[in-house]
N, CA, C, O and the ligand as a Tripos MOL2 file, in Angstrom:
@<TRIPOS>MOLECULE
protein
  273   271    69     0     0
PROTEIN
NO_CHARGES

@<TRIPOS>ATOM
      1 N          34.8780   -5.2260   10.4230 N.3       1 MET1
      2 CA         33.7550   -6.0080    9.8970 C.3       1 MET1
      3 C          32.4490   -5.2460   10.0930 C.2       1 MET1
      4 O          32.2640   -4.5370   11.0820 O.2       1 MET1
      5 N          31.5940   -5.4010    9.1730 N.am      2 ILE2
      6 CA         30.2800   -4.7790    9.2820 C.3       2 ILE2
      7 C          29.2420   -5.8850    9.3580 C.2       2 ILE2
      8 O          29.1930   -6.7900    8.5250 O.2       2 ILE2
      9 N          28.4290   -5.7790   10.3710 N.am      3 ARG3
     10 CA         27.3990   -6.8040   10.5260 C.3       3 ARG3
     11 C          26.1390   -6.3170    9.8200 C.2       3 ARG3
     12 O          25.6660   -5.2020   10.0400 O.2       3 ARG3
     13 N          25.6290   -7.1630    8.9900 N.am      4 VAL4
     14 CA         24.4660   -6.7950    8.1930 C.3       4 VAL4
     15 C          23.3970   -7.8500    8.3870 C.2       4 VAL4
     16 O          23.6780   -9.0440    8.4850 O.2       4 VAL4
     17 N          22.1900   -7.3850    8.4390 N.am      5 ARG5
     18 CA         21.0870   -8.3370    8.5020 C.3       5 ARG5
     19 C          20.1390   -8.0260    7.3520 C.2       5 ARG5
     20 O          19.5720   -6.9380    7.2480 O.2       5 ARG5
     21 N          19.9990   -9.0000    6.5210 N.am      6 CYS6
     22 CA         19.1620   -8.7910    5.3520 C.3       6 CYS6
     23 C          17.7030   -8.5980    5.8000 C.2       6 CYS6
     24 O          17.1420   -9.4540    6.4840 O.2       6 CYS6
     25 N          17.1050   -7.4850    5.4150 N.am      7 PRO7
     26 CA         15.7220   -7.2270    5.8380 C.3       7 PRO7
     27 C          14.7130   -8.1480    5.1650 C.2       7 PRO7
     28 O          13.5510   -8.2000    5.5670 O.2       7 PRO7
     29 N          15.1410   -8.8520    4.1730 N.am      8 ILE8
     30 CA         14.2040   -9.7270    3.4660 C.3       8 ILE8
     31 C          14.2090  -11.1270    4.0410 C.2       8 ILE8
     32 O          13.1750  -11.6360    4.4730 O.2       8 ILE8
     33 N          15.3640  -11.7400    4.0450 N.am      9 CYS9
     34 CA         15.4200  -13.1240    4.5140 C.3       9 CYS9
     35 C          15.9580  -13.2070    5.9280 C.2       9 CYS9
     36 O          16.0750  -14.2960    6.4890 O.2       9 CYS9
     37 N          16.2890  -12.0510    6.5120 N.am     10 ALA10
     38 CA         16.7080  -11.9820    7.9140 C.3      10 ALA10
     39 C          18.0010  -12.7480    8.1520 C.2      10 ALA10
     40 O          18.2980  -13.1430    9.2800 O.2      10 ALA10
     41 N          18.7390  -12.9500    7.1290 N.am     11 LYS11
     42 CA         20.0080  -13.6440    7.3030 C.3      11 LYS11
     43 C          21.0680  -12.6520    7.7610 C.2      11 LYS11
     44 O          21.2130  -11.5710    7.1900 O.2      11 LYS11
     45 N          21.7910  -13.0270    8.7810 N.am     12 SER12
     46 CA         22.8560  -12.1750    9.2930 C.3      12 SER12
     47 C          24.1790  -12.6050    8.6810 C.2      12 SER12
     48 O          24.4650  -13.7920    8.5230 O.2      12 SER12
     49 N          24.9510  -11.6260    8.3540 N.am     13 PHE13
     50 CA         26.2630  -11.9600    7.8180 C.3      13 PHE13
     51 C          27.1830  -10.7750    8.0570 C.2      13 PHE13
     52 O          26.7440   -9.6810    8.4120 O.2      13 PHE13
     53 N          28.4390  -11.0170    7.8580 N.am     14 GLU14
     54 CA         29.4120   -9.9640    8.0900 C.3      14 GLU14
     55 C          30.2140   -9.7140    6.8310 C.2      14 GLU14
     56 O          30.5640  -10.6290    6.0860 O.2      14 GLU14
     57 N          30.4850   -8.4620    6.6310 N.am     15 ILE15
     58 CA         31.3020   -8.1130    5.4800 C.3      15 ILE15
     59 C          32.4360   -7.2270    5.9600 C.2      15 ILE15
     60 O          32.3490   -6.5920    7.0110 O.2      15 ILE15
     61 N          33.4600   -7.1980    5.2010 N.am     16 ALA16
     62 CA         34.6120   -6.3880    5.5910 C.3      16 ALA16
     63 C          34.3530   -4.9220    5.2800 C.2      16 ALA16
     64 O          34.7140   -4.0320    6.0500 O.2      16 ALA16
     65 N          33.7290   -4.6950    4.1520 N.am     17 LYS17
     66 CA         33.4090   -3.3270    3.7720 C.3      17 LYS17
     67 C          32.2140   -3.3510    2.8330 C.2      17 LYS17
     68 O          31.8940   -4.3760    2.2310 O.2      17 LYS17
     69 N          31.5730   -2.2170    2.7240 N.am     18 LEU18
     70 CA         30.3480   -2.1740    1.9380 C.3      18 LEU18
     71 C          30.5980   -2.5490    0.4890 C.2      18 LEU18
     72 O          29.7080   -3.0390   -0.2060 O.2      18 LEU18
     73 N          31.8150   -2.3120    0.0510 N.am     19 ASP19
     74 CA         32.1240   -2.6720   -1.3290 C.3      19 ASP19
     75 C          31.9450   -4.1630   -1.5790 C.2      19 ASP19
     76 O          31.7460   -4.6110   -2.7080 O.2      19 ASP19
     77 N          32.0240   -4.9150   -0.4830 N.am     20 ASP20
     78 CA         31.8740   -6.3610   -0.6250 C.3      20 ASP20
     79 C          30.4350   -6.7600   -0.8860 C.2      20 ASP20
     80 O          30.1400   -7.8870   -1.2830 O.2      20 ASP20
     81 N          29.5590   -5.8170   -0.6540 N.am     21 LEU21
     82 CA         28.1520   -6.1690   -0.7560 C.3      21 LEU21
     83 C          27.4260   -5.1460   -1.6350 C.2      21 LEU21
     84 O          26.8270   -4.1940   -1.1360 O.2      21 LEU21
     85 N          27.4900   -5.3550   -2.9220 N.am     22 PRO22
     86 CA         26.8510   -4.3960   -3.8440 C.3      22 PRO22
     87 C          25.3580   -4.2880   -3.6160 C.2      22 PRO22
     88 O          24.7420   -3.2680   -3.9260 O.2      22 PRO22
     89 N          24.7890   -5.3310   -3.0790 N.am     23 SER23
     90 CA         23.3450   -5.3300   -2.8970 C.3      23 SER23
     91 C          22.9460   -4.8520   -1.5100 C.2      23 SER23
     92 O          21.7930   -5.0020   -1.1060 O.2      23 SER23
     93 N          23.9030   -4.2720   -0.7750 N.am     24 PHE24
     94 CA         23.6300   -3.7710    0.5690 C.3      24 PHE24
     95 C          22.3330   -2.9770    0.5870 C.2      24 PHE24
     96 O          22.0970   -2.2280   -0.3610 O.2      24 PHE24
     97 N          21.4880   -3.0840    1.5830 N.am     25 PRO25
     98 CA         21.6720   -3.9100    2.7830 C.3      25 PRO25
     99 C          21.1230   -5.3160    2.6290 C.2      25 PRO25
    100 O          20.8970   -6.0100    3.6200 O.2      25 PRO25
    101 N          20.9140   -5.7220    1.4390 N.am     26 PHE26
    102 CA         20.3800   -7.0610    1.2200 C.3      26 PHE26
    103 C          21.5110   -8.0260    0.9650 C.2      26 PHE26
    104 O          22.5940   -7.6390    0.5270 O.2      26 PHE26
    105 N          21.2480   -9.2780    1.2430 N.am     27 CYS27
    106 CA         22.3150  -10.2650    1.1540 C.3      27 CYS27
    107 C          22.6340  -10.5820   -0.2980 C.2      27 CYS27
    108 O          23.7270  -11.0460   -0.6230 O.2      27 CYS27
    109 N          21.6660  -10.3260   -1.1590 N.am     28 SER28
    110 CA         21.8870  -10.6940   -2.5470 C.3      28 SER28
    111 C          20.9990   -9.8380   -3.4410 C.2      28 SER28
    112 O          20.0800   -9.1600   -2.9810 O.2      28 SER28
    113 N          21.2980   -9.8900   -4.7000 N.am     29 ASP29
    114 CA         20.4640   -9.1560   -5.6470 C.3      29 ASP29
    115 C          19.0310   -9.6720   -5.6200 C.2      29 ASP29
    116 O          18.0740   -8.9260   -5.8240 O.2      29 ASP29
    117 N          18.9180  -10.9340   -5.3690 N.am     30 ARG30
    118 CA         17.5870  -11.5250   -5.3490 C.3      30 ARG30
    119 C          16.7280  -10.8790   -4.2590 C.2      30 ARG30
    120 O          15.5840  -10.4930   -4.4940 O.2      30 ARG30
    121 N          17.3070  -10.7720   -3.0700 N.am     31 CYS31
    122 CA         16.5550  -10.1670   -1.9720 C.3      31 CYS31
    123 C          16.2950   -8.6990   -2.2680 C.2      31 CYS31
    124 O          15.2510   -8.1600   -1.9020 O.2      31 CYS31
    125 N          17.2120   -8.0800   -2.9070 N.am     32 ARG32
    126 CA         17.0050   -6.6710   -3.2340 C.3      32 ARG32
    127 C          15.8130   -6.5290   -4.1790 C.2      32 ARG32
    128 O          14.9870   -5.6270   -4.0340 O.2      32 ARG32
    129 N          15.7450   -7.4260   -5.1330 N.am     33 MET33
    130 CA         14.6400   -7.3500   -6.0780 C.3      33 MET33
    131 C          13.3090   -7.6510   -5.4010 C.2      33 MET33
    132 O          12.2790   -7.0640   -5.7340 O.2      33 MET33
    133 N          13.3480   -8.5620   -4.4590 N.am     34 ILE34
    134 CA         12.1310   -8.8790   -3.7170 C.3      34 ILE34
    135 C          11.6410   -7.6420   -2.9780 C.2      34 ILE34
    136 O          10.4550   -7.3140   -2.9960 O.2      34 ILE34
    137 N          12.5860   -6.9620   -2.3250 N.am     35 ASP35
    138 CA         12.2120   -5.7640   -1.5870 C.3      35 ASP35
    139 C          11.6680   -4.7120   -2.5420 C.2      35 ASP35
    140 O          10.6720   -4.0460   -2.2590 O.2      35 ASP35
    141 N          12.3240   -4.5810   -3.6450 N.am     36 LEU36
    142 CA         11.8700   -3.6060   -4.6310 C.3      36 LEU36
    143 C          10.4540   -3.9400   -5.0820 C.2      36 LEU36
    144 O           9.6040   -3.0610   -5.2170 O.2      36 LEU36
    145 N          10.2230   -5.2110   -5.3080 N.am     37 GLY37
    146 CA          8.8930   -5.6290   -5.7350 C.3      37 GLY37
    147 C           7.8440   -5.3190   -4.6900 C.2      37 GLY37
    148 O           6.7480   -4.8580   -5.0080 O.2      37 GLY37
    149 N           8.1910   -5.5770   -3.4330 N.am     38 ARG38
    150 CA          7.2460   -5.2810   -2.3650 C.3      38 ARG38
    151 C           6.9370   -3.8020   -2.3250 C.2      38 ARG38
    152 O           5.7920   -3.3780   -2.1700 O.2      38 ARG38
    153 N           7.9810   -3.0490   -2.4660 N.am     39 TRP39
    154 CA          7.8180   -1.6020   -2.3730 C.3      39 TRP39
    155 C           6.8910   -1.1120   -3.4770 C.2      39 TRP39
    156 O           5.9740   -0.3220   -3.2490 O.2      39 TRP39
    157 N           7.1540   -1.5950   -4.6500 N.am     40 ILE40
    158 CA          6.3220   -1.1760   -5.7800 C.3      40 ILE40
    159 C           4.8910   -1.6430   -5.5640 C.2      40 ILE40
    160 O           3.9340   -0.9100   -5.8110 O.2      40 ILE40
    161 N           4.7710   -2.8730   -5.1010 N.am     41 ASP41
    162 CA          3.4320   -3.4150   -4.8650 C.3      41 ASP41
    163 C           2.6590   -2.5780   -3.8680 C.2      41 ASP41
    164 O           1.4820   -2.2770   -4.0640 O.2      41 ASP41
    165 N           3.3500   -2.1990   -2.7780 N.am     42 GLY42
    166 CA          2.6530   -1.5580   -1.6750 C.3      42 GLY42
    167 C           2.3820   -0.0870   -1.8970 C.2      42 GLY42
    168 O           1.3310    0.4200   -1.5040 O.2      42 GLY42
    169 N           3.3050    0.5910   -2.5120 N.am     43 SER43
    170 CA          3.1950    2.0400   -2.5120 C.3      43 SER43
    171 C           2.9830    2.6300   -3.8910 C.2      43 SER43
    172 O           2.3690    3.6840   -4.0540 O.2      43 SER43
    173 N           3.4890    1.9480   -4.8440 N.am     44 TYR44
    174 CA          3.5000    2.5670   -6.1530 C.3      44 TYR44
    175 C           2.1690    2.4150   -6.8780 C.2      44 TYR44
    176 O           1.6040    3.3740   -7.4040 O.2      44 TYR44
    177 N           1.6980    1.1920   -6.8860 N.am     45 THR45
    178 CA          0.5050    0.9320   -7.6580 C.3      45 THR45
    179 C          -0.7220    1.5630   -7.0130 C.2      45 THR45
    180 O          -0.9290    1.4480   -5.8050 O.2      45 THR45
    181 N          -1.4920    2.1970   -7.7900 N.am     46 VAL46
    182 CA         -2.7500    2.7260   -7.2900 C.3      46 VAL46
    183 C          -3.6770    1.5520   -7.0440 C.2      46 VAL46
    184 O          -3.7850    0.6530   -7.8770 O.2      46 VAL46
    185 N          -4.3400    1.5610   -5.9080 N.am     47 PRO47
    186 CA         -5.2680    0.4500   -5.6410 C.3      47 PRO47
    187 C          -6.2560    0.3120   -6.7840 C.2      47 PRO47
    188 O          -6.9910    1.2370   -7.1290 O.2      47 PRO47
    189 N          -6.2410   -0.8640   -7.3460 N.am     48 ALA48
    190 CA         -7.0620   -1.0610   -8.5340 C.3      48 ALA48
    191 C          -8.5230   -1.2460   -8.1350 C.2      48 ALA48
    192 O          -8.9930   -2.3650   -7.9290 O.2      48 ALA48
    193 N          -9.2080   -0.1540   -8.0350 N.am     49 GLU49
    194 CA        -10.6250   -0.2710   -7.7180 C.3      49 GLU49
    195 C         -11.3840   -0.6890   -8.9660 C.2      49 GLU49
    196 O         -11.0060   -0.3910  -10.0990 O.2      49 GLU49
    197 N         -12.4500   -1.3770   -8.7030 N.am     50 ASP50
    198 CA        -13.2620   -1.7840   -9.8450 C.3      50 ASP50
    199 C         -13.8200   -0.5470  -10.5200 C.2      50 ASP50
    200 O         -14.6000    0.2100   -9.9430 O.2      50 ASP50
    201 N         -13.4020   -0.3710  -11.7380 N.am     51 SER51
    202 CA        -13.9210    0.7860  -12.4470 C.3      51 SER51
    203 C         -15.3910    0.5430  -12.7650 C.2      51 SER51
    204 O         -15.7770   -0.5470  -13.1860 O.2      51 SER51
    205 N         -16.1880    1.5570  -12.5610 N.am     52 PRO52
    206 CA        -17.6200    1.3760  -12.8170 C.3      52 PRO52
    207 C         -17.8540    1.0190  -14.2710 C.2      52 PRO52
    208 O         -17.1360    1.4800  -15.1580 O.2      52 PRO52
    209 N         -18.8440    0.2100  -14.5060 N.am     53 PRO53
    210 CA        -19.1160   -0.1860  -15.8880 C.3      53 PRO53
    211 C         -19.4920    1.0350  -16.7140 C.2      53 PRO53
    212 O         -20.2250    1.9110  -16.2520 O.2      53 PRO53
    213 N         -19.0000    1.0820  -17.8990 N.am     54 PRO54
    214 CA        -19.3010    2.2390  -18.7540 C.3      54 PRO54
    215 C         -20.7980    2.3580  -18.9990 C.2      54 PRO54
    216 O         -21.4780    1.4000  -19.3660 O.2      54 PRO54
    217 N         -21.2690    3.5550  -18.7810 N.am     55 GLN55
    218 CA        -22.7060    3.7470  -18.9590 C.3      55 GLN55
    219 C         -22.9880    4.2550  -20.3590 C.2      55 GLN55
    220 O         -22.2170    5.0100  -20.9530 O.2      55 GLN55
    221 N         -24.0900    3.8210  -20.8390 N.am     56 ASN56
    222 CA        -24.4830    4.2530  -22.1760 C.3      56 ASN56
    223 C         -25.6120    5.2720  -22.0830 C.2      56 ASN56
    224 O         -26.7810    4.9050  -21.9560 O.2      56 ASN56
    225 N         -25.2660    6.5210  -22.1440 N.am     57 PRO57
    226 CA        -26.3150    7.5470  -22.0420 C.3      57 PRO57
    227 C         -27.2880    7.4610  -23.2100 C.2      57 PRO57
    228 O         -28.4520    7.8460  -23.1000 O.2      57 PRO57
    229 N         -26.8080    6.9700  -24.2860 N.am     58 SER58
    230 CA        -27.6760    6.9290  -25.4650 C.3      58 SER58
    231 C         -28.5620    5.6960  -25.4590 C.2      58 SER58
    232 O         -29.3830    5.4750  -26.3490 O.2      58 SER58
    233 N         -28.3580    4.8980  -24.4090 N.am     59 ASP59
    234 CA        -29.1370    3.6730  -24.3620 C.3      59 ASP59
    235 C         -30.5180    3.9500  -23.7850 C.2      59 ASP59
    236 O         -30.6350    4.2730  -22.6030 O.2      59 ASP59
    237 N         -31.5220    3.8340  -24.5600 N.am     60 ASP60
    238 CA        -32.8860    4.0610  -24.0700 C.3      60 ASP60
    239 C         -33.2810    2.9570  -23.1070 C.2      60 ASP60
    240 O         -33.1630    1.7720  -23.4210 O.2      60 ASP60
    241 N         -33.7480    3.3500  -21.9420 N.am     61 GLU61
    242 CA        -34.3230    2.3170  -21.1070 C.3      61 GLU61
    243 C         -35.8200    2.5440  -21.0710 C.2      61 GLU61
    244 O         -36.3310    3.1740  -20.1450 O.2      61 GLU61
    245 N         -36.4900    2.0670  -22.0130 N.am     62 GLY62
    246 CA        -37.9490    2.2120  -22.0780 C.3      62 GLY62
    247 C         -38.3480    3.6710  -22.0380 C.2      62 GLY62
    248 O         -38.8550    4.1440  -21.0210 O.2      62 GLY62
    249 N         -38.1380    4.3710  -23.0890 N.am     63 SER63
    250 CA        -38.4250    5.8040  -23.0990 C.3      63 SER63
    251 C         -39.9280    6.0200  -23.0020 C.2      63 SER63
    252 O         -40.6480    6.0420  -24.0000 O.2      63 SER63
    253 N         -40.3800    6.1820  -21.7380 N.am     64 ALA64
    254 CA        -41.8000    6.3430  -21.5260 C.3      64 ALA64
    255 C         -42.1800    7.8150  -21.4540 C.2      64 ALA64
    256 O         -43.3530    8.1830  -21.5160 O.2      64 ALA64
    257 N         -41.1760    8.6210  -21.3230 N.am     65 GLU65
    258 CA        -41.4780   10.0430  -21.1720 C.3      65 GLU65
    259 C         -41.0680   10.8190  -22.4180 C.2      65 GLU65
    260 O         -40.2900   11.7720  -22.3590 O.2      65 GLU65
    261 N         -41.5790   10.4090  -23.4700 N.am     66 GLU66
    262 CA        -41.2410   11.1450  -24.6740 C.3      66 GLU66
    263 C         -42.1200   12.3730  -24.8110 C.2      66 GLU66
    264 O         -43.3480   12.2840  -24.7850 O.2      66 GLU66
    265 N         -41.5000   13.4750  -24.9510 N.am     67 GLU67
    266 CA        -42.2920   14.7000  -25.0900 C.3      67 GLU67
    267 C         -42.6050   14.9380  -26.5660 C.2      67 GLU67
    268 O         -41.7730   14.7730  -27.4590 O.2      67 GLU67
    269 N         -43.7710   15.3080  -26.7440 N.am     68 ASP68
    270 CA        -44.2540   15.5820  -28.0960 C.3      68 ASP68
    271 C         -44.3320   14.3030  -28.9050 C.2      68 ASP68
    272 O         -44.7200   14.3340  -30.0730 O.2      68 ASP68
    273 ZN         18.4610  -11.9260    1.9100 Zn       69 ZN69
@<TRIPOS>BOND
     1     1     2 1
     2     2     3 1
     3     3     4 2
     4     3     5 am
     5     5     6 1
     6     6     7 1
     7     7     8 2
     8     7     9 am
     9     9    10 1
    10    10    11 1
    11    11    12 2
    12    11    13 am
    13    13    14 1
    14    14    15 1
    15    15    16 2
    16    15    17 am
    17    17    18 1
    18    18    19 1
    19    19    20 2
    20    19    21 am
    21    21    22 1
    22    22    23 1
    23    23    24 2
    24    23    25 am
    25    25    26 1
    26    26    27 1
    27    27    28 2
    28    27    29 am
    29    29    30 1
    30    30    31 1
    31    31    32 2
    32    31    33 am
    33    33    34 1
    34    34    35 1
    35    35    36 2
    36    35    37 am
    37    37    38 1
    38    38    39 1
    39    39    40 2
    40    39    41 am
    41    41    42 1
    42    42    43 1
    43    43    44 2
    44    43    45 am
    45    45    46 1
    46    46    47 1
    47    47    48 2
    48    47    49 am
    49    49    50 1
    50    50    51 1
    51    51    52 2
    52    51    53 am
    53    53    54 1
    54    54    55 1
    55    55    56 2
    56    55    57 am
    57    57    58 1
    58    58    59 1
    59    59    60 2
    60    59    61 am
    61    61    62 1
    62    62    63 1
    63    63    64 2
    64    63    65 am
    65    65    66 1
    66    66    67 1
    67    67    68 2
    68    67    69 am
    69    69    70 1
    70    70    71 1
    71    71    72 2
    72    71    73 am
    73    73    74 1
    74    74    75 1
    75    75    76 2
    76    75    77 am
    77    77    78 1
    78    78    79 1
    79    79    80 2
    80    79    81 am
    81    81    82 1
    82    82    83 1
    83    83    84 2
    84    83    85 am
    85    85    86 1
    86    86    87 1
    87    87    88 2
    88    87    89 am
    89    89    90 1
    90    90    91 1
    91    91    92 2
    92    91    93 am
    93    93    94 1
    94    94    95 1
    95    95    96 2
    96    95    97 am
    97    97    98 1
    98    98    99 1
    99    99   100 2
   100    99   101 am
   101   101   102 1
   102   102   103 1
   103   103   104 2
   104   103   105 am
   105   105   106 1
   106   106   107 1
   107   107   108 2
   108   107   109 am
   109   109   110 1
   110   110   111 1
   111   111   112 2
   112   111   113 am
   113   113   114 1
   114   114   115 1
   115   115   116 2
   116   115   117 am
   117   117   118 1
   118   118   119 1
   119   119   120 2
   120   119   121 am
   121   121   122 1
   122   122   123 1
   123   123   124 2
   124   123   125 am
   125   125   126 1
   126   126   127 1
   127   127   128 2
   128   127   129 am
   129   129   130 1
   130   130   131 1
   131   131   132 2
   132   131   133 am
   133   133   134 1
   134   134   135 1
   135   135   136 2
   136   135   137 am
   137   137   138 1
   138   138   139 1
   139   139   140 2
   140   139   141 am
   141   141   142 1
   142   142   143 1
   143   143   144 2
   144   143   145 am
   145   145   146 1
   146   146   147 1
   147   147   148 2
   148   147   149 am
   149   149   150 1
   150   150   151 1
   151   151   152 2
   152   151   153 am
   153   153   154 1
   154   154   155 1
   155   155   156 2
   156   155   157 am
   157   157   158 1
   158   158   159 1
   159   159   160 2
   160   159   161 am
   161   161   162 1
   162   162   163 1
   163   163   164 2
   164   163   165 am
   165   165   166 1
   166   166   167 1
   167   167   168 2
   168   167   169 am
   169   169   170 1
   170   170   171 1
   171   171   172 2
   172   171   173 am
   173   173   174 1
   174   174   175 1
   175   175   176 2
   176   175   177 am
   177   177   178 1
   178   178   179 1
   179   179   180 2
   180   179   181 am
   181   181   182 1
   182   182   183 1
   183   183   184 2
   184   183   185 am
   185   185   186 1
   186   186   187 1
   187   187   188 2
   188   187   189 am
   189   189   190 1
   190   190   191 1
   191   191   192 2
   192   191   193 am
   193   193   194 1
   194   194   195 1
   195   195   196 2
   196   195   197 am
   197   197   198 1
   198   198   199 1
   199   199   200 2
   200   199   201 am
   201   201   202 1
   202   202   203 1
   203   203   204 2
   204   203   205 am
   205   205   206 1
   206   206   207 1
   207   207   208 2
   208   207   209 am
   209   209   210 1
   210   210   211 1
   211   211   212 2
   212   211   213 am
   213   213   214 1
   214   214   215 1
   215   215   216 2
   216   215   217 am
   217   217   218 1
   218   218   219 1
   219   219   220 2
   220   219   221 am
   221   221   222 1
   222   222   223 1
   223   223   224 2
   224   223   225 am
   225   225   226 1
   226   226   227 1
   227   227   228 2
   228   227   229 am
   229   229   230 1
   230   230   231 1
   231   231   232 2
   232   231   233 am
   233   233   234 1
   234   234   235 1
   235   235   236 2
   236   235   237 am
   237   237   238 1
   238   238   239 1
   239   239   240 2
   240   239   241 am
   241   241   242 1
   242   242   243 1
   243   243   244 2
   244   243   245 am
   245   245   246 1
   246   246   247 1
   247   247   248 2
   248   247   249 am
   249   249   250 1
   250   250   251 1
   251   251   252 2
   252   251   253 am
   253   253   254 1
   254   254   255 1
   255   255   256 2
   256   255   257 am
   257   257   258 1
   258   258   259 1
   259   259   260 2
   260   259   261 am
   261   261   262 1
   262   262   263 1
   263   263   264 2
   264   263   265 am
   265   265   266 1
   266   266   267 1
   267   267   268 2
   268   267   269 am
   269   269   270 1
   270   270   271 1
   271   271   272 2
@<TRIPOS>SUBSTRUCTURE
     1 MET1         2 RESIDUE 1 A MET
     2 ILE2         6 RESIDUE 1 A ILE
     3 ARG3        10 RESIDUE 1 A ARG
     4 VAL4        14 RESIDUE 1 A VAL
     5 ARG5        18 RESIDUE 1 A ARG
     6 CYS6        22 RESIDUE 1 A CYS
     7 PRO7        26 RESIDUE 1 A PRO
     8 ILE8        30 RESIDUE 1 A ILE
     9 CYS9        34 RESIDUE 1 A CYS
    10 ALA10       38 RESIDUE 1 A ALA
    11 LYS11       42 RESIDUE 1 A LYS
    12 SER12       46 RESIDUE 1 A SER
    13 PHE13       50 RESIDUE 1 A PHE
    14 GLU14       54 RESIDUE 1 A GLU
    15 ILE15       58 RESIDUE 1 A ILE
    16 ALA16       62 RESIDUE 1 A ALA
    17 LYS17       66 RESIDUE 1 A LYS
    18 LEU18       70 RESIDUE 1 A LEU
    19 ASP19       74 RESIDUE 1 A ASP
    20 ASP20       78 RESIDUE 1 A ASP
    21 LEU21       82 RESIDUE 1 A LEU
    22 PRO22       86 RESIDUE 1 A PRO
    23 SER23       90 RESIDUE 1 A SER
    24 PHE24       94 RESIDUE 1 A PHE
    25 PRO25       98 RESIDUE 1 A PRO
    26 PHE26      102 RESIDUE 1 A PHE
    27 CYS27      106 RESIDUE 1 A CYS
    28 SER28      110 RESIDUE 1 A SER
    29 ASP29      114 RESIDUE 1 A ASP
    30 ARG30      118 RESIDUE 1 A ARG
    31 CYS31      122 RESIDUE 1 A CYS
    32 ARG32      126 RESIDUE 1 A ARG
    33 MET33      130 RESIDUE 1 A MET
    34 ILE34      134 RESIDUE 1 A ILE
    35 ASP35      138 RESIDUE 1 A ASP
    36 LEU36      142 RESIDUE 1 A LEU
    37 GLY37      146 RESIDUE 1 A GLY
    38 ARG38      150 RESIDUE 1 A ARG
    39 TRP39      154 RESIDUE 1 A TRP
    40 ILE40      158 RESIDUE 1 A ILE
    41 ASP41      162 RESIDUE 1 A ASP
    42 GLY42      166 RESIDUE 1 A GLY
    43 SER43      170 RESIDUE 1 A SER
    44 TYR44      174 RESIDUE 1 A TYR
    45 THR45      178 RESIDUE 1 A THR
    46 VAL46      182 RESIDUE 1 A VAL
    47 PRO47      186 RESIDUE 1 A PRO
    48 ALA48      190 RESIDUE 1 A ALA
    49 GLU49      194 RESIDUE 1 A GLU
    50 ASP50      198 RESIDUE 1 A ASP
    51 SER51      202 RESIDUE 1 A SER
    52 PRO52      206 RESIDUE 1 A PRO
    53 PRO53      210 RESIDUE 1 A PRO
    54 PRO54      214 RESIDUE 1 A PRO
    55 GLN55      218 RESIDUE 1 A GLN
    56 ASN56      222 RESIDUE 1 A ASN
    57 PRO57      226 RESIDUE 1 A PRO
    58 SER58      230 RESIDUE 1 A SER
    59 ASP59      234 RESIDUE 1 A ASP
    60 ASP60      238 RESIDUE 1 A ASP
    61 GLU61      242 RESIDUE 1 A GLU
    62 GLY62      246 RESIDUE 1 A GLY
    63 SER63      250 RESIDUE 1 A SER
    64 ALA64      254 RESIDUE 1 A ALA
    65 GLU65      258 RESIDUE 1 A GLU
    66 GLU66      262 RESIDUE 1 A GLU
    67 GLU67      266 RESIDUE 1 A GLU
    68 ASP68      270 RESIDUE 1 A ASP
    69 ZN69       273 GROUP 0 **** ****
């Protein structure tokens, strides 16, 4: 028997062989997907920083220094 503890829901269970648990080391596909989601959330996605507002260089802000 192999004792397994699901890292997601912390449920302990025993299996006879790994073949019995396709979602190893998770208890179910659901927990596996949850872990996958966490992983993607934490490491994969670039922290979405607020992108600076697009600046308009052509936008005159009171052109007081016009030459000539
Ligand atoms: Zn689980």
